[in-house]
N, C-alpha and C positions, 0 to 999 in steps of 0.2 A: 427388280425395279418396278415392274407392272403391279407386283403384289403390294409394294409399298405405296404406290400411287392409289391403288384402290382402297387400301386401308385409311389413308389420309382423306380420301373423298367420303368415306363412311364416317370417319371422326367428325369431319366438318359438317356433314348432313345432321348427324347427332346433335351436335353442338347448336346448330341453327333451330332445330326443333325444340331443343331445351330452352333456348332464349325466347321462342314464341310463347312458352308456357309461363314465363316469368311476368308478373304485372309491371305495367309501365312505371308505377311508383311503389317503393317499398314503404309500407306504413311503419311508424315508429313504434306502435304499440297495437296490441290486439283488443277487439271489443266483442264482448260475449253476446250482448243483446242490443239489437239494432232496430230503432222505431223510425219509420218512414212517413212523413206527413206531406201532402201535396195535392195536386190535381191530376189529370190524365197524363200528363208527361211523366210524373213519378210512378203512375200505375202502369205504365208500359203499353198505353193505348196505341193501336196500330201495329205492334209487334206480333210475329207469329206465335200463336198459343195465348194471346191475351184473353182473358175471360173476366167479366165483370162480376164481382162478388155480391152485388146487391146493396141497395141503400141502407138496409137495416144492420149489415154487418160491418163492424168496426175494422176487421182485418181478414186477409185472405192470403193465398199463395203468391209469392213473388213471381212476376213474369220473367221467364228465362231471357237473358240478354238485356234485360232494362238496367238502367244505371244502378238501381238499388240492389240488383242481383250481382252485379260486377263488385259494387262496394262490399257487399255481404261476404262475398268469396274471398275478397282481398284482405278483409280485417279478421277473417276467420269467425264470423258471427255464428253462434250455436243456435241462436233464435232471432228471427227477423219478423216484426210486425209490420206488415204492409198495410197502412191505413190511408193510402193516397186514393182518392175518389176522383173519376172523371167528372169534370164540369165544377168542381169546388172553387168557389171565390173565397177570399178572406173572410167575407161576411158569413159563409157557411161554416168554416172552421171555428171562427170566434164564438158562434152560437153554441158550438159542441163544448168549448173550453171555458166560456164566460157565463156564469149563472145571472149575472146582472144585465146581460145583454139581451134586448128583446128581438133582435133580428130585423129583417126586412121582409117585405110581402112576397118575395119569390124564393126565400129559402126552401119552400116545399118543392122546388123544381129538382133539387139534388138531394135533399135531406128526406127521411122517411115522411110520407105524406097522406092524407086521409083520402083514399080512393084516387081519382084522376084529378084531384083539385091541387091548389098550391098551399093548402092549409098544412101545417106541420103536424105529424102525428107525435103528440107530446109523450105519449107512453113508450113509443118506439124510440123516440129521441133521448129519453132519459136512460134507457139501456145503452144507447150509442155512447152517450156522455161517460157512463161508468166504464165501459169497456176502453174507450179512448184513454181515459185518465189512468186507468190501471196499467195499461200497456206503456205509456209514456213513463210512468213513474218506475218501471222495471228496467229501462234502457240505460246503457252507458254510452250510447251513440245515437243521436237524433239528427236527421237531416230535414229541413224545411224548405220546400220548393213550392211556393204558391204566390200568385199575383199575375200570372200571365193572362188569366181570364179578365182580371180587373183592368189590366193595361189594354187588352185588344178588343174589349167588347164595344168601346166607342166606334172603332172602325167597322165592326160587323154590323152595326145598326145605322150608321150615318146616312149612307145614301138612301135607305128606306123611309127614314124619318126626319130628313133634314129640315123640313118645313114645320115640324111640330115642336112646339115650345114645351118640351117635357124633359124629366130627369133621365139619367142613364138607366136607373133601375126600371122606371116605366117602359123605356125604349126596349130594354131587354126582355121584359115581361111580355110585351106586345109581339116582339119578333119570335120569341122561343128559341133563339140560336144559341148554339155552343160556339163561342167567340173563335176558338182556335180552329175548329173544323171548318167554319164558314169564312174565315179571313180572306180567303182567295176571291170570294165574290166582290167584296169591296175593293180589294187591290186590283181587280181587273179593270176598275174605273179610276185608276190611280191618276190618270192625267187630269180628270176633273177636279180630283183634290188639290192638285197643284195650280190650277188655273181658275177655279170658281172661288171668289172670295167669300161667298155665303157659306160654301161647304167648309172652307178653312176656318170661319169663325165658329161655325157649329161644332166642328171637330174639337177645337180648342176648349169651348164650353163643356162638352161632353168629357174630355180628358181631365179638366180641373176637377169636375164632379167626381170621376172615378178616382182620382188620386187622393182627394180628400177623404173619401171613405176608406181607401187602402191604408193610407197613413195611420188612422185611428185603430183600424182592425189589427193591422200588422203588430203595432205596440202592444195591444192587449194580448195578442196570441203569444208573443214572446213572454210576456209578463206571467200569463197562466201556465206556460211551460215550465218557467223557472220555479214557480210555486209548487209544482208537481215534482220537479226533478231539477235540483241545482247542482248536482254533481256530474251529470252527463256532459260529453262532448257535444255541443249544439252547433251545427253547421247550417247557415242560411245561405241558400243558392240564389243568385240573380236570376232575373228573367232574360231571355235572349230574344233577339229579333229574328223570328222564323223565316223572314223572306229577305234578308239583308242583301243577298246576291241575285235576287229574282229581277226579272226585267221583262220588258215588252219589246220584241223586235217589229220595227215597221220598215217600209221601203226606204224611209229617209233617215231614221235614226234608231238607236237602240237606248230605251229610257230605262235607266236604273231606278225604278220607282221604289224598290224594296227599302231603299234607305230613308224614305220618308218616315218610317217607323222608328228610326234610331232615337231622335230626341224624345219620344215618348217612353221608350224603354229606359233611356238615361235618367229621366225624372225619378222612376220607380228605383232603379238600382242606386242612384246616388243617396236616396233616402236611406235605403238598408244599409249601405256602406258607410256613410259618413254621418247621418243626421238623426237617427233613431237614439232616443235617450238610453236605450238598452245596448247600444252599439259595442260596449266593452263586455258584454256578457256572452257573445256569440262570435264565431268566426265566420266571416263573409267570404264567398267565393264567386267571383265574377264568371258568368257563362258567355264565352266568346266563340264565334265561328262554329257554331253547332250545326251539323248537317241535318236538315229536315227534308221531308219529302217534297214540300213545295219549293225549297231552296235549292234542289239539285237540278232544276231545269227552269224552263220559261213558263210563265203563267199565260195561258191563251187570253186573248181579250174578250172572248165570248163569256158574258156574265153567267150562262148557265152551267159553266164548268167550275165546280167547287174544288179547290185544291186543299190538301191537308198539311197543317204546319207542325205536326209533331215529329220528334227526332226519328231518324232512321236507326238502324242497328249501329251504324258507325256513329251516329249523333249520341246514342246512349253511351258508348264506350268513351266518347269525347267528355261527356259530362261527368261519368265516373272518374275519369283520370284527373280532372280538375279538382274534384273533391278529395281524392286519394293524395293529391300533392299537398294537402294541408293536414293531413293526419299524421 
């Protein structure tokens, strides 16, 4: 009897271990070549082992445990072109894919540049364009995850430049900020965002400016991808609110200020999901409840403490599972 119980326990343990190795979602087909387009989220920034491949390189090794790593393993990809770059905005990716686009005056912050200036190195950019396009044309699965920097940059610059009547591009150029990395600075002042009408009006103006640019860039990016490769499965991933559950605890109340960002993200996501003229050319996947480093705890009210809004290990797995559910 004891032997039977021991055997049953061993079988149960083996079964549980086997189940842990099975992907959450079984894909309906396999994909041989996977192309990853996006910003620092897709690149696996903040994960153990992350290493930036350089501005002049189109692709590099996929970061282990990033969502592209999970997706590539689940679909059985023999080749993965990891072309996500930290800090990329839609303007940066559009400049790579659209020969008719002149770009903006801060593309040199993330694209190859001349020395320490913001002037784009056109020779290096030409090689980047060639490599990006060749890699995209070879893929049978493409994921596009970009727009977070477009959506959050207004928050990142708002409080520093609220009195200046300038555009979102000028504001970002002056601050030199990576929006997702520095989002915590502004959110630490979230009470002011909700109580100061001047700040609220300024934020609205900045976000309208940011969305207008995003909308044009996004549609062109999709159009250029389709020109390069019309047969691949194209998945567009929505932008998530990295601080939705974040709050500030005081002696009197607990302020759930992270939800201030929800309407902003909704504007960008609704456009990608419903309004783009290319909507029937790709599969849209909404990103919800993604665990981030800043979202797993409270944000200190001290503005000198900068929190990071990139996904945790769990967050990347969540993102991968949501994509795999539609494959």
